[in-house]
C-alpha angles and dihedrals in degrees: 000000000000096000114097112243135195127222120260112281088247085077086077089063092047091050090049093049091048092051094046091048090054090054096037095104091051090049092051091046091050092049091053093045097047101032093119127048096347096051094108092055090047092053092048092050091046092050090050092052091048090055090051091048091051093050091047091050092051093049091046090053094046094050095047115093135160138188141164113239134155093000091306137108104227119198125183121188144146132105100224102004112047114221129189126200123188119192118188117222089231091061095052112106102176141359117206129190120208126184119189125190094276091044091054092049090059096034092248137135138198116237117210119188122196131190133189090269096050113136130183092329135041118272089238133002127193101197099198129016132142113275092240090048091050093050091046091049091051092052091046094052093046094058095073109102094009093065092052091052091050091053092054095046112092096177118100113258116253118248114287113263127209115254111243114238137179129192127194117242123231090244092056090043090054090049089050089054095047093049099037094101090220093138090089092048093050091046091051091049090049092051091047091049092049091050090054094048096041094087090058094053113098112250093232093054091045094050093046091051092050091050090049093051092048090050093058119096121258091246092055091048091052091049090049091049092050090047091051091051091049089050091051090047091053090048089052091052091048092048092052092048092048093047099043102026113140090008107184130173120197129182117216113179105292098355139072119218118202122190121185144146138078102214097021111033114207128192110193127188121207116184109215091226090063095056107107099177141354121225137196115206124198116184121208089254097045099040096074088048092052096242126136141177120229117212140164134221104226125195117238118354127128141250088255088081089073090223097119105221102324132046116237110227094184126358099217139356139148116278092242090054094062097081095052088045092054092045089056102042106017108022092168089067097043119107097017096106103103136161104291129230103247129223117265117266093239089064092065094085091057092053093048091047095050093047097047108032095095093049090044090057091044091052091051092049094047091044090054099045103030114009093177090072097043091110091073098062089037090062090050090046093054091046092051091050090052089050090052091053090049092050091052093046094049098045119102148103144225126204125189123164109312093343128095128184121188131179130197139154135221098162097317121049112243126195112192124193121195144154128242093245091058095056110097100183140010121201132184117201127185133173124201097267091048089051091053090051092044091242131132142181119242118207124188127190130200133172109275140180119320088020092285126124126271114207134203125189136187111196128210096013120165105279094225091053090049089054091049091053089048090053090048091053093047093044090241095125 
């Protein structure tokens, strides 16, 4: 693949959309500001900028070329200043293919290439290539070190084995949507969006709407509120199904391939050697039902993956299905979930205090200024105290040989399994009250996404056990 190639012409459209999206807020603000007598001038100026954006997108596409030569991906780009980027095959950690709605219409895909030094963005991104070309490029770039190993190996290859694969069912996907707890997230986004648009709403329309809402009966308001919550719940289900539709995980030698998405199809690659820890998450809603989410903390990577800070290995499964899943896809992490050493009973008061202190102060303030509404913070206070008890009950660890399992809870309960060689730092923290109670906080650090650290902490652990874990980490035991 020595011949330099250009991206598919659809990349012109993607570049134009990206540019317009960056200026979208300014366009909306200009439309609102000049919507009266100056509208004609605004439209002319906007049309002029669109022409400039189109010309720039065409030139950017024309000047962007890529090729594979001498075990390197060589990219040349730049309209006025020519830039060259060479990426060695040996540095490439993962190659992901993403196909949005427009990509799938034209049979295209977006190729994202990540290396060990990848930050917030991918090391290289080919925004639009033919699907067959993207798959061929991925295979070509993956044959770097592997081909050399094959040439040196004189032993006959073992019989080819089938690659294990697992796909989520629609029933499980629907359960994942109904128990995702995304109603609060969508509601928060809606409130934030309304607060941004509120200043553009005419005062007369705003006042009339408020008067109309106040004039409605209490029963109608309750029905409307319930209807709004049901709508947000349905939107959460739809979002989960669209994001994780056809979720499939496949193991191929030393890599995991994950394919997901209905509208935007993503194909993610996770090299096993980059997995730093494996986690099992149980939300407050899913835990009583026996459902969990399995995820991995992967070193490096970028925010372009759209995986937040952890990579989901499987969106939802029964708790008893986790062990067979790990035995199939991550056998090194199978069998290390043991009965955990719990936190000492005297640590419970610290957990309750930390969880409820804000609501305790809020209850005192409301009780002083408006005692008739004190029941509202009291409900939150009781809920926070229950959460504190749950955090204390769920905290713990288990160490055996080179393996360490820890469990903690913020709102969801997380069980994290890791190996000694993956832990980058161990820290023991202790304030004066903890010292008097012979308690301590243990903090572990591993390499996380974007090359930054991911940290786990268990608070108010028995001090002697914290010291033992410190000796284990430092090979002093």
